[in-house]
C-alpha positions, -999 to +999 in steps of 0.1 A: -482-005+409-510-024+405-482-055+404-464-045+428-499-044+450-510-081+435-479-098+451-482-080+480-521-092+485-511-128+476-477-125+496-504-118+532-530-138+518-516-170+520-502-162+559-531-141+565-546-163+599-517-145+611-536-115+618-564-129+630-568-124+669-591-140+695-619-119+690-610-099+654-598-127+626-586-093+609-566-116+584-596-134+569-613-101+571-591-082+551-569-111+529-595-138+532-601-130+491-568-112+482-558-143+464-573-119+432-539-106+433-537-137+408-561-124+388-549-093+385-516-105+375-530-121+346-553-096+331-521-073+333-498-099+317-522-096+286-523-060+286-484-057+286-483-088+258-500-061+238-483-037+246-445-052+239-457-064+204-475-036+190-467-004+208-434-001+189-443-026+152-412-049+143-394-050+116-385-086+117-394-106+095-426-133+115-397-161+126-376-131+140-397-115+157-414-144+174-383-159+183-373-122+200-403-123+220-400-158+229-366-151+243-373-125+260-405-138+283-383-171+288-350-152+301-376-130+325-392-161+341-369-188+340-340-179+360-356-163+386-379-193+392-361-217+388-337-205+412-370-203+435-374-236+435-342-247+444-339-226+468-370-234+483-362-269+484-327-269+498-338-250+529-370-274+538-342-302+534-314-282+548-290-289+523-293-311+486-313-343+503-339-337+483-322-347+454-320-381+461-361-381+469-383-393+442-409-375+447-396-342+452-375-345+422-410-355+403-425-319+411-396-299+404-394-318+372-425-310+363-421-274+378-392-270+356-413-276+319-447-258+332-463-289+339-488-289+371-481-315+397-515-332+390-543-332+367-571-350+390-569-320+415-588-289+418-589-266+386-575-244+380-547-253+405-539-289+395-517-299+424-503-264+422-460-263+419-430-272+433-433-236+449-473-229+453-474-200+430-457-213+405-493-233+400-499-196+381-469-202+361-482-228+341-508-208+328-481-176+321-460-200+302-484-217+281-501-179+271-462-168+264-462-202+239-492-197+224-486-159+211-452-169+200-466-195+178-494-169+165-466-143+161-450-164+134-480-156+111-470-122+109-505-101+105-529-126+109-512-132+144-546-122+163-567-138+137-548-173+143-551-164+183-588-154+179-589-192+166-567-214+187-585-198+214-621-204+202-609-242+195-598-241+229-622-225+254-656-237+230-651-262+201-630-289+225-647-285+258-685-287+239-671-315+213-657-339+237-674-330+270-711-316+262-705-286+277-686-253+277-678-236+312-667-194+322-661-211+354-619-214+363-628-238+391-647-263+368-625-291+359-634-311+324-615-339+336-598-350+304-576-376+303-548-361+285-538-340+316-525-306+295-555-303+282-577-290+313-547-265+312-554-255+280-592-255+278-592-237+318-615-206+315-584-189+334-572-183+303-600-154+300-584-134+327-551-125+297-577-124+270-595-096+286-558-074+296-552-083+257-583-066+247-579-039+275-544-035+258-559-032+224-583-010+232-551+013+246-534+013+220-561+015+191-585+033+206-578+053+239-612+073+252-608+106+262-634+117+289-640+144+316-627+136+347-663+133+366-667+098+344-635+087+353-644+090+394-678+073+386-659+043+374-634+045+400-658+047+427-680+018+413-654-006+401-635-001+438-666-008+456-670-036+434-636-049+445-640-037+478-673-061+482-658-091+465-624-090+487-640-080+521-674-100+521-662-128+504-688-122+475-688-143+447-652-155+458-629-175+428-605-170+401-620-160+368-642-139+348-674-153+367-658-144+403-629-117+404-617-109+369-646-085+360-644-055+387-599-060+388-604-057+348-628-026+352-603-012+380-573-015+358-586+005+325-601+029+346-563+037+360-545+030+328-572+050+307-569+077+334-530+080+334-528+080+298-553+114+288-545+135+327-514+121+339-506+106+374-481+110+407-476+073+418-452+074+450-419+060+446-425+033+470-456+018+451-436+016+419-404-004+438-430-029+451-440-031+412-405-034+400-398-062+424-433-078+424-425-111+403-392-118+427-420-108+459-441-133+444-420-155+436-396-158+472-427-146+497-432-185+499-396-194+509-393-162+528-423-175+549-411-209+553-378-197+564-391-173+588-410-202+605-381-223+606-357-198+626-388-195+651-388-224+655-353-233+666-344-204+682-370-198+708-392-179+694-417-199+682-441-183+705-448-158+676-458-178+649-490-170+641-488-135+653-482-106+634-450-105+643-445-139+621-463-119+591-438-091+595-411-106+599-415-127+571-426-097+544-392-078+555-374-112+546-394-115+515-389-074+505-350-078+516-349-108+493-367-099+463-346-066+461-315-087+460-332-112+429-350-083+414-312-067+411-289-098+404-313-123+387-341-104+371-317-072+359-286-083+354-279-120+348-315-129+325-303-098+304-273-112+299-288-142+286-311-127+267-282-106+253-268-139+245-295-157+231-303-131+209-279-118+180 
């Protein structure tokens, strides 16, 4: 459910101006800080990684465990991500002409190997990616690669993980730049470009999610319902203030991550202790969330193109545009979730893991 909400928030954030009116900027008011959906994704990702590696302890050797983990992650992400990039460029160039454009090929190539487009640009985006939202997958894949390496150490995996994090987020910045930052928007300007991503404090989002996952697995709290309602009220108000008042806007632990972490923790602990009844339509959005996240920029671009070329240009930048593009994105995501995320990715997984 939370992943579905995060995907919808990011989707509307990217075209929020379409909801503004001459008198009231509804888009900016309600979705001007909806990019916090990214932090929500990262926290959930860290949480899930602990769940999948701890809930069912593997009887395989560390090498096999690491390989299975890596294959599961790669087969889930790469097919859909590569498809979304190629689809976007094919639509933007009205065919395959982009294959003859050096800059496009460079951006696609970097995105295919999860390297940001330009490390000289603003952190934590570093020039984004071929499909804009792909900048977040650069961090996801780094996180997965790091976990894969740590899994090779068996029961010492979390000791190794903590040591690497200590080196990357504390020792390296202090040794080479003389300062340590918790702000995801801080740019260390390392000469070695990828080191900027490896040391960016937005990685704390994943770590917070992992800590929450460990808490959930090993020492679940058992609180009275009143405690949960108090916590839910506090963190909901905190998130709402960040969202609506644009207070302390930005990615990472110094901005949006902490109230989101509290909200996620409250909800998952409550559901574990007392159960929950989540509407099926919200679960559906959670199911297609990855496809929706990657394909909504494609749907938004194509809707604008169609409006401009079929006499509907006056509707661009209006609620009609964002409603149309959202319906198109949801429809496309439903198809790709079924065909690519489910069937094709599972096919690759079965063929790769013997």
